[in-house]
C-alpha positions as CSV (number, residue, x, y, z in Angstrom):
1,X,89.7,112.0,104.1
2,X,87.8,112.6,100.9
3,X,87.5,109.6,98.6
4,X,88.7,110.3,95.1
5,X,86.6,108.9,92.3
6,X,89.5,107.4,90.2
7,X,89.0,105.7,86.8
8,X,90.5,102.3,86.1
9,X,92.2,103.6,82.9
10,X,95.6,103.3,84.4
11,X,95.1,99.5,84.6
12,X,94.1,99.5,80.9
13,X,97.5,101.2,80.2
14,X,99.1,98.5,82.3
15,X,97.4,95.8,80.3
16,X,98.7,97.3,77.1
17,X,102.2,97.2,78.7
18,X,101.7,93.6,79.6
19,X,100.7,92.6,76.1
20,X,103.6,94.3,74.3
21,X,106.1,92.8,76.8
22,X,104.6,89.4,76.1
23,X,105.1,90.0,72.3
24,X,108.6,91.4,73.0
25,X,109.9,88.3,74.7
26,X,108.2,85.9,72.3
27,X,110.0,87.8,69.4
28,X,113.4,87.8,71.1
29,X,113.4,84.2,72.3
30,X,111.8,82.5,69.3
31,X,115.2,81.7,67.8
32,X,115.9,79.4,70.8
33,X,113.3,77.0,69.4
34,X,115.1,76.7,66.1
35,X,118.5,75.6,67.4
36,X,118.3,72.2,65.9
37,X,116.9,73.2,62.4
38,X,119.5,76.0,62.1
39,X,122.4,73.7,63.3
40,X,121.2,71.1,60.7
41,X,120.7,73.5,57.9
42,X,123.8,75.7,58.4
43,X,126.1,73.5,60.4
44,X,126.3,75.8,63.4
45,X,128.1,74.6,66.6
46,X,126.8,75.4,70.1
47,X,129.6,78.0,70.4
48,X,128.5,79.6,67.1
49,X,124.9,79.6,68.1
50,X,125.8,81.2,71.4
51,X,127.6,84.0,69.5
52,X,124.4,84.5,67.4
53,X,122.3,84.8,70.5
54,X,124.9,87.1,72.1
55,X,124.7,89.5,69.2
56,X,121.3,90.6,70.5
57,X,122.9,91.8,73.7
58,X,125.5,93.8,71.8
59,X,122.8,95.8,70.1
60,X,120.7,95.9,73.2
61,X,123.4,97.4,75.3
62,X,124.1,100.2,72.7
63,X,120.5,101.5,72.9
64,X,119.1,100.8,76.3
65,X,120.6,103.8,78.1
66,X,120.1,106.0,75.0
67,X,116.6,104.6,74.6
68,X,115.8,105.6,78.1
69,X,117.0,109.1,77.4
70,X,114.8,109.2,74.2
71,X,111.9,108.0,76.3
72,X,112.4,110.9,78.8
73,X,112.8,113.5,76.0
74,X,110.3,112.3,73.3
75,X,107.8,110.3,75.5
76,X,106.7,106.7,75.3
77,X,103.8,107.5,73.1
78,X,106.2,108.2,70.2
79,X,109.3,106.0,71.1
80,X,107.6,102.7,72.0
81,X,105.5,102.2,68.9
82,X,108.5,103.1,66.7
83,X,110.6,100.5,68.6
84,X,107.8,97.9,68.3
85,X,107.5,98.4,64.5
86,X,111.3,98.2,64.1
87,X,111.8,95.0,66.0
88,X,108.9,93.4,64.3
89,X,110.5,94.1,60.9
90,X,113.8,92.5,62.2
91,X,111.9,89.4,63.3
92,X,110.3,89.0,59.9
93,X,113.7,89.3,58.3
94,X,115.0,86.2,60.1
95,X,112.9,84.2,57.7
96,X,115.1,85.6,54.9
97,X,118.5,85.2,56.7
98,X,121.2,82.8,55.5
99,X,124.6,82.0,57.0
100,X,126.3,82.9,60.3
101,X,126.9,86.6,59.7
102,X,123.3,87.1,58.4
103,X,121.9,85.9,61.7
104,X,124.5,87.8,63.7
105,X,123.5,91.0,61.9
106,X,119.8,90.5,62.4
107,X,120.2,89.6,66.1
108,X,122.2,92.7,66.6
109,X,119.6,94.9,64.9
110,X,116.9,93.2,67.0
111,X,118.7,94.2,70.1
112,X,119.1,97.8,69.0
113,X,115.4,98.1,68.2
114,X,114.3,96.5,71.5
115,X,116.5,98.8,73.6
116,X,113.8,101.4,74.6
117,X,111.3,98.7,75.8
118,X,112.0,98.6,79.5
119,X,112.8,102.3,79.9
120,X,109.4,103.0,78.3
121,X,107.7,100.6,80.7
122,X,109.3,102.3,83.8
123,X,108.5,105.8,82.5
124,X,104.9,104.9,81.7
125,X,104.2,103.2,85.1
126,X,106.0,106.0,86.9
127,X,103.8,108.6,85.3
128,X,100.5,106.7,85.6
129,X,100.7,104.8,89.0
130,X,101.2,106.0,92.6
131,X,104.1,104.7,94.6
132,X,102.0,102.1,96.5
133,X,100.7,100.7,93.2
134,X,103.9,100.7,91.1
135,X,105.3,97.3,92.1
136,X,101.9,95.6,91.5
137,X,101.6,97.3,88.1
138,X,105.2,96.5,87.3
139,X,104.7,92.9,88.3
140,X,101.6,92.7,86.0
141,X,103.6,94.1,83.1
142,X,106.7,92.0,83.8
143,X,104.8,88.7,84.4
144,X,104.5,88.7,80.6
145,X,108.2,87.6,80.5
146,X,107.7,84.1,82.0
147,X,104.2,83.9,80.4
148,X,105.8,84.6,77.0
149,X,107.7,81.3,77.4
150,X,104.8,79.5,79.0
151,X,102.4,80.4,76.2
152,X,105.0,81.0,73.4
153,X,106.9,77.7,73.9
154,X,104.1,75.4,72.8
155,X,102.9,77.8,70.1
156,X,106.3,78.4,68.5
157,X,107.2,74.7,68.8
158,X,104.0,73.9,66.9
159,X,104.6,76.5,64.3
160,X,108.2,75.4,63.7
161,X,107.2,71.7,63.6
162,X,104.2,72.1,61.3
163,X,105.1,75.2,59.1
164,X,108.8,75.6,59.3
165,X,111.1,78.0,61.0
166,X,111.0,80.7,58.3
167,X,107.2,80.9,58.3
168,X,107.2,81.0,62.1
169,X,109.2,84.3,62.1
170,X,106.9,85.8,59.5
171,X,103.8,84.9,61.5
172,X,104.8,86.3,64.9
173,X,106.2,89.6,63.5
174,X,102.8,91.0,62.7
175,X,101.6,91.4,66.3
176,X,103.9,94.2,67.3
177,X,102.9,96.4,64.4
178,X,99.2,96.1,65.3
179,X,100.0,96.9,69.0
180,X,102.0,100.0,67.9
181,X,98.9,101.6,66.3
182,X,96.7,100.8,69.3
183,X,99.2,102.2,71.8
184,X,99.6,105.5,69.9
185,X,95.8,105.9,69.7
186,X,95.0,105.2,73.4
187,X,98.0,106.3,75.3
188,X,99.2,109.7,76.5
189,X,102.5,110.3,78.3
190,X,100.7,112.0,81.2
191,X,97.2,111.1,82.7
192,X,96.5,114.8,82.7
193,X,96.4,114.7,78.9
194,X,94.2,111.7,78.6
195,X,90.6,112.0,77.5
196,X,89.8,108.8,79.4
197,X,90.7,110.2,82.8
198,X,88.2,112.4,84.7
199,X,89.2,115.8,86.1
200,X,89.0,114.7,89.7
201,X,91.6,112.1,89.1
202,X,93.8,114.5,87.2
203,X,93.7,117.0,90.1
204,X,94.4,114.1,92.6
205,X,97.5,113.1,90.6
206,X,98.7,116.8,90.3
207,X,98.3,117.3,94.1
208,X,100.0,114.0,94.9
209,X,103.1,114.9,92.8
210,X,103.2,118.4,94.4
211,X,103.1,116.8,97.9
212,X,105.9,114.4,97.1
213,X,108.1,117.3,96.0
214,X,107.3,119.2,99.1
215,X,108.2,116.3,101.3
216,X,111.5,115.7,99.6
217,X,113.2,118.6,101.4
218,X,116.7,117.5,100.3
219,X,115.8,117.0,96.7
220,X,118.8,117.0,94.3
221,X,119.1,117.4,90.6
222,X,118.6,114.0,88.9
223,X,121.1,114.0,86.1
224,X,123.5,111.5,84.5
225,X,126.0,111.9,87.4
226,X,123.3,111.1,89.9
227,X,122.0,108.1,88.0
228,X,125.5,106.7,87.4
229,X,127.0,107.3,90.8
230,X,124.1,106.8,93.3
231,X,125.3,103.9,95.5
232,X,121.9,102.2,95.6
233,X,121.4,102.4,91.9
234,X,124.9,101.0,91.3
235,X,124.1,98.0,93.6
236,X,120.7,97.7,91.9
237,X,122.4,97.5,88.5
238,X,124.9,94.9,89.6
239,X,122.1,92.7,91.0
240,X,120.1,93.3,87.8
241,X,123.1,92.0,85.8
242,X,122.8,88.7,87.7
243,X,119.0,88.7,87.0
244,X,119.7,89.3,83.3
245,X,122.3,86.5,83.2
246,X,119.6,84.1,84.6
247,X,117.0,85.5,82.2
248,X,119.0,85.2,79.0
249,X,120.3,81.8,80.0
250,X,116.8,80.5,80.7
251,X,115.0,82.0,77.6
252,X,117.7,81.0,75.1
253,X,119.3,77.8,76.4
254,X,116.6,75.9,78.3
255,X,115.0,74.4,75.1
256,X,118.5,73.0,74.3
257,X,118.8,71.7,77.8
258,X,115.7,69.6,77.6
259,X,116.5,68.4,74.1
260,X,120.0,67.2,74.9
261,X,120.0,66.5,78.6
262,X,116.6,64.7,78.7
263,X,116.2,63.6,75.1
264,X,112.9,65.2,74.5
265,X,111.5,66.1,71.0
266,X,110.7,69.7,70.1
267,X,107.0,69.5,70.7
268,X,107.5,68.0,74.1
269,X,110.0,70.6,75.0
270,X,107.5,73.3,74.4
271,X,105.0,71.8,76.8
272,X,107.6,70.9,79.5
273,X,109.0,74.4,79.4
274,X,105.6,75.9,80.1
275,X,105.7,74.4,83.6
276,X,108.7,76.3,85.1
277,X,107.7,79.5,83.2
278,X,104.2,79.3,84.6
279,X,105.6,79.0,88.1
280,X,107.9,81.9,87.3
281,X,104.9,84.0,86.3
282,X,103.1,83.3,89.6
283,X,106.2,84.1,91.7
284,X,106.9,87.3,89.7
285,X,103.4,88.5,90.3
286,X,103.7,87.6,94.0
287,X,106.9,89.6,94.2
288,X,105.2,92.7,93.2
289,X,102.3,92.2,95.6
290,X,104.7,91.4,98.5
291,X,106.9,94.4,97.7
292,X,103.9,96.8,97.6
293,X,102.4,95.4,100.7
294,X,105.7,95.8,102.6
295,X,106.1,99.3,101.3
296,X,102.5,100.2,102.3
297,X,102.9,98.7,105.8
298,X,106.4,100.0,106.6
299,X,107.1,102.9,104.3
300,X,110.6,101.4,104.2
301,X,112.3,100.8,100.8
302,X,115.0,98.7,102.3
303,X,112.4,96.2,103.6
304,X,110.1,96.4,100.6
305,X,112.6,96.4,97.8
306,X,116.1,95.3,99.0
307,X,115.0,92.4,101.1
308,X,112.7,91.1,98.4
309,X,115.7,91.2,95.9
310,X,118.4,89.5,98.0
311,X,116.2,86.8,99.6
312,X,114.6,85.7,96.4
313,X,118.0,85.7,94.5
314,X,119.6,83.7,97.3
315,X,116.9,81.0,97.2
316,X,117.1,80.9,93.4
317,X,120.9,80.4,93.5
318,X,120.5,77.5,95.8
319,X,117.9,75.9,93.5
320,X,120.3,76.2,90.5
321,X,123.1,74.5,92.5
322,X,120.7,71.6,93.3
323,X,119.6,71.5,89.6
324,X,123.2,71.1,88.4
325,X,123.5,67.8,90.3
326,X,120.1,66.5,89.3
327,X,119.7,64.0,86.4
328,X,116.0,62.9,86.5
329,X,113.4,64.9,84.5
330,X,111.0,65.2,87.4
331,X,113.5,66.7,89.9
332,X,115.0,68.9,87.1
333,X,111.5,70.4,86.6
334,X,111.1,71.0,90.3
335,X,114.4,72.8,90.9
336,X,114.2,74.7,87.6
337,X,110.7,75.9,88.4
338,X,111.7,77.1,91.9
339,X,115.0,78.6,90.6
340,X,113.2,80.6,87.9
341,X,110.3,81.4,90.2
342,X,112.4,83.0,93.0
343,X,114.8,84.5,90.4
344,X,111.9,86.3,88.7
345,X,110.3,87.3,91.9
346,X,112.8,90.2,92.4
347,X,112.1,92.0,89.1
348,X,109.3,94.3,90.1
349,X,111.5,95.5,93.0
350,X,114.4,96.3,90.6
351,X,112.1,98.5,88.5
352,X,110.5,100.1,91.6
353,X,113.9,101.2,92.9
354,X,114.6,103.1,89.7
355,X,111.3,104.9,89.8
356,X,111.4,105.6,93.6
357,X,114.9,107.1,93.5
358,X,114.9,108.8,90.0
359,X,111.3,109.5,89.4
360,X,111.8,112.4,87.0
361,X,114.3,110.4,85.0
362,X,112.9,106.9,85.5
363,X,113.3,106.1,81.8
364,X,117.0,107.0,81.8
365,X,117.7,105.3,85.1
366,X,115.9,102.1,83.9
367,X,117.8,102.4,80.6
368,X,121.1,102.2,82.5
369,X,119.8,99.2,84.5
370,X,118.7,97.5,81.3
371,X,122.2,98.2,79.8
372,X,123.5,96.0,82.6
373,X,121.0,93.3,81.8
374,X,121.9,93.5,78.1
375,X,125.6,93.2,79.1
376,X,124.5,89.9,80.6
377,X,122.8,89.2,77.4
378,X,126.1,89.3,75.6
379,X,128.0,87.2,78.1
380,X,125.4,84.5,79.1
381,X,124.5,83.0,75.7
382,X,128.1,82.9,74.4
383,X,129.7,81.7,77.6
384,X,127.0,79.0,78.0
385,X,127.5,77.8,74.5
386,X,131.2,77.5,75.0
387,X,130.8,75.7,78.4
388,X,128.4,73.2,76.7
389,X,130.9,72.5,73.9
390,X,133.8,72.3,76.4
391,X,132.2,70.1,79.1
392,X,129.6,68.3,77.1
393,X,126.8,69.2,79.5
394,X,125.0,71.9,81.5
395,X,126.3,71.4,85.0
396,X,129.1,74.0,84.8
397,X,126.6,76.5,83.3
398,X,124.2,76.1,86.1
399,X,126.9,76.4,88.8
400,X,128.3,79.6,87.2
401,X,124.8,81.0,87.2
402,X,124.4,80.3,90.9
403,X,127.8,81.9,91.6
404,X,126.8,85.1,89.8
405,X,123.5,85.3,91.8
406,X,125.5,84.8,95.0
407,X,127.6,87.8,94.1
408,X,124.4,89.9,93.6
409,X,123.1,88.8,97.0
410,X,126.2,90.1,98.8
411,X,126.1,93.4,96.8
412,X,122.4,94.1,97.8
413,X,122.9,93.2,101.4
414,X,125.9,95.5,101.7
415,X,125.1,98.5,99.5
416,X,121.4,98.6,98.5
417,X,119.7,101.4,100.6
418,X,116.7,102.9,98.7
419,X,115.7,105.1,101.7
420,X,119.0,107.1,101.7
421,X,119.0,110.3,99.6
422,X,122.4,111.0,98.1
423,X,124.0,114.2,96.9
424,X,126.8,113.9,94.3
425,X,128.2,117.2,95.5
426,X,129.2,115.8,98.9
427,X,129.7,112.2,97.7
428,X,127.9,110.7,100.7
429,X,124.4,109.4,101.6
430,X,122.1,111.8,103.4
431,X,119.2,110.3,105.4
432,X,116.0,112.0,104.4
433,X,113.4,112.9,107.1
434,X,110.4,111.8,105.1
């Protein structure tokens, strides 16, 4: 077999995706570090603060599916920079907000503007990376989520403590605008259009895509009906809702957990939080490597994607149950780190399923999945705030999180079959002969 002289530019594209995801999550979670200043200045209760956090999810759910469609129609070279500039302006505006409804409105607009982010990621990686590289590339991009808290927690805590919460929002808002210009200059929606990719690699990519289409003898039209009714995609979305519930709970309420449950100050919280998020980053990256290795060895999506999802979510749920009955700081860090680590391990597999099954509409399919995650972003912050106010602690919130993850595990075990091709016309799975 002839060795193809491929450039490494696809990994530069992946690095840009990593960086903007890091910025994206720092921007959306920064408000969780100003809980105490905002409660003191405006008199917010935990329930009210939970409603403010949930407003992000309301805006997010409105534009994730539509954002995926926009990505597929207009391309990520246009849509992603516009989204980054929009959410950066929203973040800067937090420094000017006053009162409950002002924060609600800005969180809503932030959710709207961040809607296209993950569909753009799925589409870009689907176009630039081959199937046996996608989970690794996705894990590299997605590892920015836990790293955003690992790196962002001490930085934002320092900025708030030393400069004030308003100034902090102004400072972090500039980064997304700079990235938007760099992305538009360096990125193309297809490698075939890039001036940084050699002709040999362009021919290799074109031939690979042609072979995939030839092998897929029972190919069906990938439209909205396919995306919304495919059994594996439905199961993937339900499990992704559970993932989103964990993610929003962790990014928005863990600072408050350490402040109240363990009596730490704000600067200490930033450093303590970096430990579980660093573990989460390592586990997430490992999940992508494991998923790709299994796919390369077996060619089996059920083994490489489904098993990685349900096994990691099962262990995460067990860790959160143990965390709910733990009172010491040391053991809390252990169970929280393992819970976040195994919970995040599944994310590359979730994205890979959307790309594997709906390659030509990966942005739209990921947009629907992210809508499920954003629905969790509405429920998790508000419900958690209410539970804390009602029970006076975090035990009930952790047990509910574990129960939701258990529901996802059962769904994936029973209904998640990425290797089955499905025709909406006959409403039943068809086993492909690939």
